[in-house]
C-alpha positions in Angstrom: 21.3 15.9 -21.2 18.9 13.8 -22.8 17.2 10.5 -21.8 16.7 8.5 -18.6 19.1 6.6 -16.4 18.2 3.6 -14.1 19.5 3.6 -11.0 19.7 0.3 -8.3 20.4 0.8 -4.5 23.4 -1.6 -3.7 23.5 -0.9 -0.2 21.5 -0.1 2.8 22.0 3.5 4.1 22.0 2.1 7.5 24.6 4.0 9.6 24.9 6.7 6.9 24.8 10.2 7.5 21.3 11.4 7.4 21.7 14.0 4.1 22.6 10.5 2.0 19.2 9.1 4.0 17.5 12.0 2.7 19.3 12.0 -0.9 18.0 8.3 -1.4 14.5 9.2 -0.3 14.9 11.9 -2.9 15.4 9.5 -5.7 12.7 7.2 -4.5 14.7 4.4 -3.3 13.9 2.7 -0.2 15.3 -1.1 -0.3 18.0 -2.9 -1.5 17.9 -3.5 -5.3 15.1 -1.2 -6.1 15.5 -0.1 -9.3 13.7 3.6 -10.5 14.3 5.1 -13.9 14.5 8.8 -13.9 15.1 11.9 -15.9 18.8 12.5 -16.5 19.1 16.2 -15.4 21.7 18.0 -13.7 19.9 17.7 -10.4 19.6 14.0 -10.6 23.3 13.4 -11.2 24.2 15.7 -8.4 22.3 13.0 -6.1 23.6 10.3 -7.5 27.1 12.1 -6.8 26.0 12.4 -3.4 25.2 8.7 -2.7 27.6 7.3 -5.4 29.0 4.3 -3.5 25.5 2.9 -2.6 24.1 2.9 -6.1 24.6 1.7 -9.3 23.5 3.3 -12.2 23.3 3.1 -16.4 21.5 5.6 -18.9 18.9 4.0 -20.8 17.9 5.6 -24.2 13.9 5.5 -23.1 12.0 5.0 -20.4 11.2 1.7 -20.9 7.5 0.5 -20.1 6.9 -1.8 -17.4 7.1 -5.5 -17.7 3.7 -5.9 -16.2 0.9 -3.7 -17.2 -2.3 -3.4 -15.2 -5.3 -3.1 -17.3 -8.2 -2.0 -15.5 -11.8 -2.6 -16.9 -15.2 -0.9 -15.7 -18.2 -2.5 -16.5 -20.5 0.2 -17.8 -24.3 -0.7 -17.7 -27.7 -0.1 -16.6 -28.1 -0.7 -13.1 -29.3 -4.2 -11.5 -33.3 -4.8 -11.7 -34.7 -4.6 -7.9 -36.5 -7.4 -8.7 -33.8 -9.5 -8.9 -31.9 -8.2 -6.0 -30.8 -10.4 -3.4 -33.1 -10.8 -0.7 -31.9 -9.0 2.6 -31.6 -10.1 6.3 -34.3 -9.9 9.1 -31.4 -7.5 10.6 -31.4 -5.3 7.6 -35.1 -5.3 6.9 -35.8 -4.1 10.7 -32.8 -1.2 10.2 -34.5 -0.1 7.2 -38.0 0.0 8.9 -36.8 2.0 11.2 -35.1 4.4 8.8 -38.2 4.9 7.4 -40.3 5.5 10.6 -37.7 8.1 11.7 -37.7 9.7 8.2 -41.9 10.2 8.5 
């Protein structure tokens, strides 16, 4: 068995046997109309067979990329200059003075 399966939860697991609820959780399905792309293995096929009346599945040639990709960029560079730092409040200055006094 090669490829992937797209599994969608169609019906709620309310008033179902605990084994079926656990099987849905094992497939990664929590809410109605939630879809998961899973590897096509005998174990996954067996889990789908246990909850056949609650799900819909179809074969997918390869795992498709998500519709929206999140690109994370980090700004790397030198630390900000202390002279350009934001002025601190009176309370923060008082706490810093207490902390330095305790350190001595």
